[in-house]
N, C-alpha and C positions, 0 to 999 in steps of 0.2 A: 503495500499500500503504500510504499515510500513515496513523495510525492515532491513537485518544485514547490518556489514561494509564488508565485504567482496563483495557481491551484490553491495553497493556504491562504492567500490571502481575499480571494475568491468564497473560499468556503469560510471565513470568518466574516466576509459582508455581507451572506448570506443564512448568516448565525447558526451555518450546519457545523455540530462540534463532533468531534471523533472519539474513543475510547482512550487511544494513546497518543502522548504527541512525544518526540524527542527533539529538542532545539542545545545544538552545539556548534562550535565555531568560535570565531574569534569578534564578532560584534556584538555585546553584549546588549546593546543599545535596542537591537533586531529584538532580541529574545523576551528582554522586558516588556517593547510594544507588544508583541505575539501575545505574550502573559497575561497582559494587562488587558487587552482584547477579549481571551477565553473568559477571565474571571467577569467583564462588561457580561459577554452572552450567558455565564452562567447563573448571574443572579444573585441574590443574598447569599453571603458567606457567613457562615457563624462557625468559630475555628474550636476543631476539636470533636463540630459533628458534622458538618458538611462541606470542612475545609480541613485538611490535612496537610502540615508538611514536614516536609522528610530529608534528611541526610545522610552520609555513611554512619552515623554514630545509632541513627536508630532506623537504617533500615531494615531492620529484620523483622520489623512490626509491620511492612506492607502488606502481605497479604489479609492479614485481621485486620489491616485496615477496611480493605477490600470486602472485606465479608461484613464487616460491621454495619446493622442497619445508618442509615443517615437519619431518622428521629424524625418525621415530621416532614422530609426534605426529599423531591424524588431521587438526585442523585447524591452524588458528593466528589468533591474537586481534591484530589491529591496531586502538589507541586513537592515535587523531589529535585533538590540542588545536589549535584556533586554526590551522586550515589557512589560513584567507582564503579557502578557493574557493569561497564563498558570496555574495563581495562583489562587487558588480558593475565594480568598478573593480579585480579582483584582474589583474595582470597574467602570472602564474603560466601556461606552457602546458602545466601538468598539469591545469587548471582545463579546455579542450577534450578532452585526452585520455582524463581520467577520464571524462569523460562519455558518448563515443562505446565507451570500453572495459565503461562497466557496460551501456549497449544491447546490445552485441556477446556478451559473456562472463555474464554475471548466473547461468547454469546454475554457471557455473566457481565463482565466487566464495560460491556457497550450501554448495556441494562441500567446498571448503576453505578458507572464510574466515567470520569474525565482524570486522565493519569496523566501529569506534565513532568517530565524530566529533562530538566537544565544540566547539561555535563561539559565539562572543561575538557577533556579530552575523549574520542570514542575510537576502541578500534573494530575495524570489521571483520569479528570475527562470528564463531557458531550463536553468541547471544546475541549482537547487534544482529544477524542473518535472521533468528526467528521473531526479533519484532518488527523486523523490515517488511516482513508478511503481513503484520498487522497494525503498524502506526501509519504515522505519521512522520515522516525522518527531514528534517530541515537542517542542513550546514548552514550555517549563517555566515559568510564572510565579509571581509567591510566594504563598505559601501567603494563608488567611485569618487572622483573629484564632485563630479555635474551630479551625481546623487545628493551627495551631503550638503551640494550650495542649495540645490532643490528643495530639499528639506530644510533647511535654515531660513530660508526664506519663506518658506511658507509659516513658520513659528515668528518671524517679524512680522507678518501678513496679517497674522490672528490678531495681535499686539494692534494694530496700524501705526506699525515702525517703518519704514524706507532703508533700505541698505542697497548699494549699488554690487554690481556682481563682482567685479573688482575690491570692493572691501571684504566681502564673502570670502572670496580667493585669497586676499589676505590673511583674513584672519584663521583660513587654513592651515594655512603655510607656517606661518609662527605658533599657533594653537596644536597643530597634527591634525591627526585624520580620526582620533578614538571618538566614537560619535557623544558620546555621555557628558567626555571633555568641552567637547564642543556646543552643547545643549546647554551648559553649565553657564559657558562665557556667553552665548550669545542672550540668554537669560540676564544675566548681568548689563549686557550695553543696552539691552532691551528699555529695561528700568531705568538707566542713566538718560536714555533719551529720551522716554517718556512718551506718550502716546501722539501720534503724528509728529514725530520726532524722525531725526535721519541719523542712522550711524555714519561716524566718520572714523577715518584712517586715523587721527588723533585720540579718537578713545579707546580705539581697538589697544593703541600703544600705551594708553595712560591704564587703561583699567584688564587687560588680558592677561592671562600667565601663560609666558612659552613654554612650550616641551622642550623638555633637554637636548632635540634633535636642534631644535630651532637654535638655540642658543650654542650650540657646538657650530652650528652653519657660522653664527657671527664672528666667533673664535676663530674660525678657520680665515673671513673676512679679514679680520684685523692680524693673523700671522702671514695672509699673502700681502697685505699692503703696509708689512713691516712698522704696525702701529704697536709697539711693546704696553706702551699705558695702556692702551685700552682692551688688548688682549688680556692683561692682566687684571685689570679691573673685572673684566666676564670670568676669568676664572674665580674671581675673589666674592662676586656676589655669589658665584654656584655653590663657594665654602659658606659663605656667610646663609645661603637659606639652607644650609644642612644637607648636602645633596652627599654622598657616601664616596670621599677618595678615591677609591677603587673603580664606583661607577664613572666615574669624570674620564679616570683612562683607561677604562673599558671602553666607554663611547666615542671618545678620541682617537681611540685606535680604529675600530672598524668604522669611522668616519674618513679615516686616512687611507684604509686598505679602500673604500669604495672607489679612490679620487686616485689610487694605482688601479684599479681595475679600471676604471674609466679612461685614463692614459692607455692601456693595453688596449682594450676595445676602439678608443679611437682609431689608432693606431693603424689596429688590426682591420680595421671596417667592420666590428660584429654589431648588432644590435644592444644597445646598451642597456635596455630596459631587461634583456636577459641575461646579459652580463654580472649585473649588479643585481641579479635574482629582487628585482622592485615587484611589490606587490599591484595591483591595480589603481586603487587608490593612491599610489605611490609612483605614479609615473609622472607628474609634474613635476619632481624632483630631477629631472633628469636634466635641464637647464642649467641647475644649478649647479650639478657635480661639476658638468663640461666647464661653466665658469670659474670655477675655483680650482678645478683640474690644471686650470693656464696659469696660477700663480708660481706652479711649483713644476721645478724639472722630473723627470721620474726617480734621478737618482737621487734626487731631496727628499722625495716622499719616502723610498725606501728606507734614505737616513734617520726620519722619524718617525718611522714602524719599528726600527731598531733600539732606538732611544727609547721609547714607550717600553719596549719589550724588557729592556735592560734595566730601565726604574722598576718595572712590574717585582722582576727577580730581583733585585735589591733590598728593595722596600719589604719584599714576604721575608729574605732572611736576614731583617735588621740591617742592611749595612746602608741606608738611607731613608730619609724621611720622605713621603710622598709627598707631602704639599711643596717641601724646599721642587724635590725632582720634577716636579710639573714647572713649577715656575721657572725651573734651569731650562725646562725643555723649549717653553716658551722662548724665554729669554735668547737663547743661544739660535732660535730657526725665526725670531724675527730683525 
């Protein structure tokens, strides 16, 4: 019964609920949106009676919860988060029990329950295959930039706030493509602009939180333009905001690795999206990687990567302070 997102959205639009849903994937925002729609269609919810919340720690009650009457309600909604039943290494006895239960009692489930699994990871082995025959299974992939932009513009329109495509794109560029984070940012900007107002670029600069990737792009711009003071300021702000030093060095290393791969792909005339393993919602970054790759010669990027590897080794072995080491790498390459 596994379906696609369009079929799911048509079902929800027509208020047609199925017995079992499985939502998994990177885009948590979509999972929450589908769950909200299911709850709305389902109607009144009474926790512990016709509304049950389960997770890995209490998943062993699942079959009992299905078979316990909803007491005054026609059906029961059971929401299960991170059960881990879909993982190959899951040791829970409920995995085999529920797999067999679904095979033998799907009619009962359809009649008495709506079960929603929300999972971080799904391995497509026997448990998955059993549920695939009897469930609506949806992988929620990251939205493409155009889809993100359209959703954010619709939210703005609901509150009678204007925003240009250019400024929406700018918000995505600095705040990342995580939809839930963007929803939080756009709501903040909507409140600031007010009804009949318009979100300006200056508002985004003042109010929006930059994600780590955008900050590393800024840092690289200053490295490329040999602006030591501003590069150190960006690093200092990251440290002040309590970003772990180890996370900073890993992110910086991964960024310069992408610049190195960009250099090689351009030299060999290979597709940059494929070379950088970019997701559909990251394709817009190719122009930024190209521009920043021009700041450095290939051997200079290789040297920065070696310095970061060396710094990581020395810091882990107590030979160098990570804070001082990062500043040293920045100063040397500015």
